[in-house]
C-alpha positions in Angstrom: 0.0 0.0 0.0 1.5 3.4 -1.0 0.5 7.0 -1.3 1.4 9.2 -4.3 1.8 12.9 -4.6 3.1 15.1 -7.5 4.9 18.4 -7.0 6.0 21.0 -9.4 9.4 22.6 -8.6 8.7 26.3 -8.4 10.9 29.4 -8.2 10.9 29.4 -4.4 12.1 25.7 -4.5 15.2 26.3 -6.6 18.7 27.5 -5.8 21.1 29.9 -7.7 21.9 27.0 -10.1 18.3 26.4 -11.0 18.2 23.1 -9.2 15.7 22.0 -6.5 17.2 22.9 -3.2 17.7 20.1 -0.6 15.4 21.8 1.8 12.7 21.9 -0.9 13.3 18.2 -1.6 12.9 17.5 2.1 9.7 19.5 2.1 8.3 17.4 -0.8 9.1 14.2 1.0 7.5 15.4 4.2 4.4 16.8 2.4 4.0 13.3 0.9 4.4 11.7 4.3 1.8 14.1 5.7 -0.7 13.2 2.9 -0.1 9.5 3.6 -0.8 10.0 7.3 -4.0 11.8 6.5 -5.1 8.9 4.2 -4.3 6.4 7.0 -6.1 8.6 9.6 -2.9 9.0 11.6 -2.4 12.7 11.0 -1.1 15.1 13.6 -4.6 16.2 14.6 -6.0 12.7 14.7 -3.1 11.3 16.7 -3.5 14.1 19.3 -7.2 13.7 19.5 -7.2 9.8 19.7 -3.9 9.0 21.5 -2.5 12.3 22.9 0.7 11.9 20.8 2.3 13.6 17.8 4.8 12.6 15.2 8.5 13.8 15.4 10.9 13.3 12.6 14.2 11.8 13.9 16.2 11.3 10.7 15.8 11.6 7.0 17.9 10.6 4.0 17.4 10.8 0.2 19.5 10.0 -2.9 19.1 11.3 -6.4 20.5 9.7 -9.6 20.1 13.0 -11.4 19.4 16.6 -10.5 15.9 18.1 -10.5 15.4 21.5 -12.1 13.0 24.4 -11.9 9.6 23.8 -13.4 10.0 20.0 -13.5 7.4 17.7 -12.0 8.4 15.3 -9.3 6.2 12.4 -8.2 6.7 10.9 -4.8 5.4 7.5 -3.8 5.6 6.6 -0.1 4.7 3.8 2.3 5.6 2.8 5.9 7.3 -0.4 7.1 4.9 -1.0 10.0 5.3 -0.4 13.8 7.7 -3.2 14.6 10.5 -0.9 15.8 9.2 0.0 19.3 8.9 3.8 19.5 10.0 4.4 15.9 8.7 3.7 12.4 10.4 3.9 9.1 8.7 5.5 6.0 10.2 4.9 2.5 10.0 6.9 -0.7 10.6 6.5 -4.4 11.0 9.5 -6.6 9.9 9.7 -10.2 10.3 12.2 -13.1 8.3 11.5 -16.3 7.6 8.0 -15.0 11.3 7.1 -14.5 12.6 6.5 -11.0 15.4 9.0 -10.3 15.8 8.6 -6.6 14.7 7.2 -3.2 14.4 8.2 0.4 14.0 6.9 3.9 12.8 8.6 7.0 12.6 7.6 10.7 9.7 8.9 12.8 8.9 8.6 16.5 5.7 9.2 18.5 6.0 11.6 21.4 3.5 12.2 24.2 2.1 15.7 23.8 2.3 16.3 27.5 5.5 14.7 28.6 7.4 14.5 25.3 8.2 10.9 26.3 8.3 8.3 23.4 5.3 6.0 22.8 5.3 2.6 21.1 4.1 2.8 17.4 3.3 -0.9 17.5 0.5 -0.3 20.0 -1.5 1.6 17.4 -4.1 -0.4 15.4 -4.2 2.1 12.5 -1.1 0.6 10.9 -2.2 -3.0 10.8 -2.1 -4.4 7.2 -1.1 -1.1 5.6 2.7 -1.4 5.0 4.4 -1.2 1.7 4.9 -4.9 1.6 7.6 -6.0 -0.9 8.5 -2.4 -1.6 9.8 -1.8 1.9 13.4 -0.9 1.8 16.2 -2.4 3.9 18.1 0.8 4.6 18.3 1.9 8.2 19.3 5.3 9.5 21.8 5.0 12.3 23.2 8.2 13.9 25.8 9.9 11.7 29.4 9.3 12.6 31.7 12.2 11.7 34.7 10.6 9.9 36.6 13.9 9.8 37.4 16.7 12.3 35.0 19.5 12.0 36.0 23.2 12.0 33.9 26.2 13.1 31.6 27.4 10.3 29.8 30.3 11.8 26.7 30.9 13.9 23.0 31.0 13.0 20.4 33.0 14.9 17.0 31.3 14.8 13.9 33.5 14.2 10.1 33.5 14.0 10.3 32.6 10.3 12.3 29.4 11.1 9.5 27.9 13.2 6.4 25.8 12.5 3.1 24.7 14.1 5.0 22.5 16.6 6.7 25.6 18.1 10.2 24.6 17.0 12.4 25.1 13.9 10.9 23.4 10.9 12.7 20.2 9.8 13.4 21.4 6.3 15.4 24.5 7.5 18.2 22.4 8.8 19.1 21.4 5.2 19.5 25.1 4.4 21.7 25.5 7.5 23.9 22.6 6.4 24.2 23.9 2.8 25.1 27.4 4.0 27.7 26.0 6.5 29.6 24.4 3.6 29.2 27.4 1.2 27.3 25.4 -1.4 27.1 28.6 -3.5 30.8 27.9 -4.2 31.2 24.1 -3.7 28.1 23.4 -5.8 29.5 24.8 -9.0 29.2 22.1 -11.8 27.6 19.7 -9.3 24.3 18.6 -7.9 23.4 17.4 -4.4 23.0 13.7 -4.9 22.6 12.6 -1.3 21.5 14.2 2.0 21.0 12.8 5.5 19.9 14.9 8.5 19.5 13.8 12.1 17.3 15.8 14.5 18.9 15.4 17.9 17.2 18.1 20.0 14.6 20.8 19.3 15.7 24.3 18.3 13.5 27.3 19.0 13.3 30.9 18.0 15.6 33.2 19.9 18.4 30.6 20.1 21.7 30.7 18.3 23.3 27.5 17.0 27.0 27.2 16.3 27.9 25.4 13.1 30.9 23.3 12.3 31.8 21.5 9.1 34.3 19.1 7.5 34.7 17.4 4.2 35.7 13.8 3.1 35.8 13.3 -0.6 32.5 14.5 -2.1 30.7 14.5 1.2 30.4 17.4 3.6 29.6 16.8 7.3 27.9 19.5 9.4 26.9 19.7 13.0 24.9 22.4 14.8 25.4 22.9 18.5 23.1 24.7 20.9 24.2 27.4 23.3 24.6 24.7 26.0 27.3 23.1 23.8 25.3 20.0 22.9 24.5 18.8 19.3 21.1 19.8 18.0 21.4 18.3 14.5 23.9 16.6 12.2 24.0 16.4 8.5 25.8 14.8 5.5 25.6 16.4 2.1 27.1 14.6 -1.0 27.8 16.2 -4.3 28.0 14.5 -7.7 29.2 15.9 -11.1 26.5 17.7 -13.2 26.9 15.7 -16.4 23.8 16.9 -18.1 22.9 20.6 -18.6 19.6 22.0 -17.5 16.8 21.2 -19.9 16.6 23.9 -22.5 20.0 25.3 -21.7 
């Protein structure tokens, strides 16, 4: 069982190279996940009303075989793997352009109690019974990122009203922008496209806080970590670049 949504890459979704920004790609995946949750009657509102819990994204990863450009249409198919992972649940994605699969993704979600923020077991919820992706379920797991290189200071980021969403903390997709800014993708991305991204959400960030960014590079992959004012990691990220072999359509 899967859910499908199609998105058109608009001007606000593209970067200075005319490519879909990683944060926009993350947004498309999460919009598809939200649509799937609504279809299964496990949306944020329904989970709060029925069980007093809400979804929190713990980690997300995607891979592209080719870049996605402005004005192109991207179709996302998504399904969940079931609630057999205790307090967490995996959701998988396949990405298509013109009917051809050009990428995939995996996300890891947890259920948190709205009052205590303690985690609740997904497997206890009957709504997921018999609705997994079946044979389409992927094997990829998302362990915590390990930084293979030493990270160096990459500046600070003040968090504002415009960074936050309905949950009262920084929206998940903004962390992709923070990571890309930390590695100066406006320079490093020349002649390339972002072919792989993983982000781990370690602790909530809120408006008014300042996070300290650090970054390092190994081969084609940049590693980024954002620390809160208390000195503990709030998020980590890995961003991989691949050569841009094909020019933008129409160029």
